[in-house]
C-alpha positions as CSV (number, residue, x, y, z in Angstrom):
1,M,19.1,73.9,-36.5
2,P,22.9,73.6,-36.3
3,A,24.8,72.1,-39.2
4,L,26.2,68.6,-38.8
5,P,30.0,68.3,-38.7
6,P,31.5,67.0,-42.0
7,E,32.2,63.5,-40.6
8,R,28.6,63.2,-39.5
9,R,27.2,64.5,-42.8
10,S,29.3,61.8,-44.6
11,A,27.9,59.0,-42.3
12,V,24.4,60.2,-42.9
13,S,25.0,60.4,-46.6
14,E,26.5,56.9,-46.8
15,S,23.6,55.6,-44.7
16,D,21.1,57.2,-47.0
17,Y,22.9,55.9,-50.1
18,A,22.9,52.3,-48.6
19,R,19.2,52.5,-47.8
20,K,18.3,53.8,-51.3
21,H,20.5,51.0,-52.8
22,S,18.8,48.4,-50.9
23,L,15.3,49.7,-51.7
24,Q,16.2,49.9,-55.4
25,C,17.4,46.3,-55.5
26,L,14.2,45.1,-53.8
27,R,12.1,47.0,-56.3
28,L,14.0,45.3,-59.1
29,A,13.5,41.9,-57.5
30,A,9.8,42.6,-57.3
31,E,9.6,43.6,-60.9
32,C,11.4,40.4,-61.9
33,R,8.9,38.3,-59.9
34,D,6.1,40.1,-61.6
35,L,7.7,39.3,-65.0
36,A,8.1,35.7,-64.0
37,A,4.3,35.5,-63.3
38,I,3.6,36.3,-66.9
39,A,6.5,34.6,-68.5
40,S,5.6,32.6,-71.6
41,T,8.0,29.7,-71.0
42,T,9.3,27.8,-68.0
43,E,12.8,28.6,-69.1
44,M,12.1,32.4,-69.1
45,R,10.3,32.1,-65.7
46,A,13.3,30.4,-64.2
47,R,15.7,33.0,-65.6
48,V,13.7,35.9,-64.3
49,L,13.2,34.3,-60.9
50,R,17.0,33.7,-60.7
51,M,17.5,37.4,-61.5
52,A,15.0,38.3,-58.7
53,D,17.1,36.2,-56.3
54,L,20.3,38.0,-57.3
55,W,18.7,41.4,-56.8
56,E,17.6,40.3,-53.3
57,E,21.1,39.2,-52.6
58,L,22.5,42.5,-53.7
59,A,20.0,44.3,-51.4
60,D,21.7,42.6,-48.5
61,Q,25.2,43.6,-49.5
62,P,26.9,46.9,-48.7
63,A,26.3,49.5,-51.3
64,V,29.4,50.6,-53.3
65,E,29.2,53.9,-55.0
66,I,30.9,53.6,-58.4
67,R,33.0,56.6,-59.4
68,P,35.0,57.3,-62.5
69,D,38.6,56.2,-62.3
70,D,40.8,59.4,-62.1
71,N,43.7,57.5,-63.6
72,Q,42.0,56.9,-67.0
73,A,42.6,59.2,-69.9
74,D,39.6,61.1,-71.2
75,P,38.3,59.5,-74.4
76,E,38.9,61.7,-77.5
């Protein structure tokens, strides 16, 4: 199988990263909903459900890979 050109490999990698990001956010939202089902107070249930909503919103947004800032000095 021929190797993909560098620009194509990058697009596939970005697409794969975005898909993984979305799935991870949806998993976290599901975990929050599970926690809400067993929450001991209505306040805790509301907070965890709000967190689930936020994770679902993040799943719909473009993934941004966070990389260290090259301009920062190394901590000593």
